[in-house]
C-alpha positions as CSV (number, residue, x, y, z in Angstrom):
1,M,0.0,0.0,0.0
2,R,1.4,3.4,-1.0
3,R,2.0,5.8,1.9
4,V,1.0,9.3,1.1
5,I,1.0,12.6,3.0
6,L,-2.3,14.4,2.1
7,E,-2.2,18.2,1.7
8,S,-5.4,20.2,1.7
9,P,-6.4,23.5,3.2
10,Y,-7.4,23.7,6.9
11,A,-7.3,27.2,8.2
12,G,-9.9,29.8,7.1
13,E,-13.2,28.2,6.3
14,V,-12.4,25.3,8.7
15,E,-15.8,23.6,8.6
16,H,-15.8,23.4,4.8
17,N,-12.1,22.5,4.7
18,V,-12.7,19.6,7.1
19,I,-15.5,18.2,5.0
20,Y,-13.2,18.6,1.9
21,A,-10.2,17.0,3.6
22,R,-12.3,14.0,4.7
23,A,-13.4,13.6,1.1
24,C,-9.7,13.7,0.1
25,V,-8.8,11.0,2.6
26,R,-11.7,8.9,1.2
27,D,-10.4,9.4,-2.3
28,A,-6.9,8.4,-1.4
29,L,-8.2,5.3,0.5
30,L,-10.3,4.2,-2.5
31,R,-7.2,4.5,-4.7
32,G,-5.6,1.9,-2.5
33,E,-3.4,4.3,-0.6
34,A,-2.6,4.8,3.1
35,P,-3.1,8.6,3.5
36,L,-1.9,10.6,6.5
37,A,-3.8,13.9,7.0
38,S,-2.2,15.2,10.1
39,H,-4.2,18.5,9.8
40,L,-7.4,16.5,10.5
41,L,-5.8,14.4,13.2
42,Y,-3.9,17.0,15.3
43,T,-6.7,19.6,15.2
44,Q,-9.4,17.4,16.8
45,D,-10.8,18.6,20.1
46,G,-8.5,18.1,23.0
47,I,-5.3,17.7,20.9
48,L,-4.0,21.0,19.4
49,D,-5.6,24.4,18.9
50,D,-5.0,25.5,15.3
51,G,-5.9,29.1,16.4
52,D,-2.8,29.2,18.7
53,L,0.2,30.0,16.5
54,N,2.6,27.9,18.6
55,E,0.3,24.9,18.6
56,R,-0.3,25.3,14.9
57,A,3.4,25.3,14.2
58,H,3.9,22.3,16.5
59,G,1.2,20.4,14.6
60,I,2.6,21.2,11.2
61,N,6.1,20.2,12.3
62,A,4.7,16.9,13.7
63,G,3.0,16.1,10.4
64,H,6.2,17.0,8.5
65,A,8.2,14.6,10.8
66,W,6.5,11.7,9.0
67,M,7.1,12.9,5.4
68,H,10.4,11.1,4.9
69,L,8.5,7.8,5.1
70,A,6.0,8.8,2.4
71,D,6.0,7.5,-1.1
72,A,4.4,10.7,-2.3
73,V,2.8,14.0,-1.1
74,V,-0.6,14.3,-2.6
75,V,-1.9,17.9,-2.9
76,Y,-5.7,18.3,-3.4
77,T,-6.2,21.6,-5.2
78,D,-10.0,22.2,-5.5
79,R,-10.0,24.7,-2.6
80,G,-6.6,26.3,-3.5
81,I,-3.1,26.0,-2.1
82,S,-2.7,27.4,1.5
83,S,0.6,28.5,3.1
84,G,0.6,25.3,5.1
85,M,0.2,23.2,2.0
86,E,3.0,25.2,0.3
87,A,5.3,24.5,3.3
88,G,4.6,20.7,2.9
89,M,5.3,20.9,-0.8
90,N,8.6,22.7,-0.1
91,L,9.6,20.0,2.3
92,A,8.7,17.3,-0.2
93,R,10.9,19.0,-2.8
94,F,13.8,19.2,-0.3
95,L,13.4,15.5,0.6
96,D,13.0,14.6,-3.1
97,I,9.6,13.1,-2.5
98,P,7.2,13.1,-5.5
99,I,4.4,15.6,-5.4
100,E,1.1,14.7,-7.1
101,R,-1.7,17.3,-7.6
102,R,-5.3,16.0,-7.6
103,S,-8.8,17.4,-7.9
104,L,-11.9,15.7,-6.5
105,E,-13.9,17.4,-9.3
106,D,-11.9,15.4,-11.8
107,N,-12.4,12.1,-10.0
108,D,-15.5,10.2,-9.3
109,T,-14.1,8.2,-6.3
110,A,-15.0,11.0,-3.9
111,S,-18.7,10.3,-4.4
112,R,-18.5,6.5,-3.8
């Protein structure tokens, strides 16, 4: 099973972005991948507060700590590219990990 780091927006329109990120995780799973979406995991109630800049940075760094184990970084682009996503893409480039851009609008697995 391919291990992928999933990049999608979180900050801003959080409610919409969480719904979108869950659909992205589903899409990756239905492609036979093992996605890690740390922005969904670490921002759950009782874990880290994304509104606190120090906690947000800690969460981003914790997610990035796993990247060297990934087969690819998958960037879902339907809702744009956030600064957090850009940071993940920059780290992937530094680590020479392939970056794949995807759109749920172009793929029917999100509705399955």
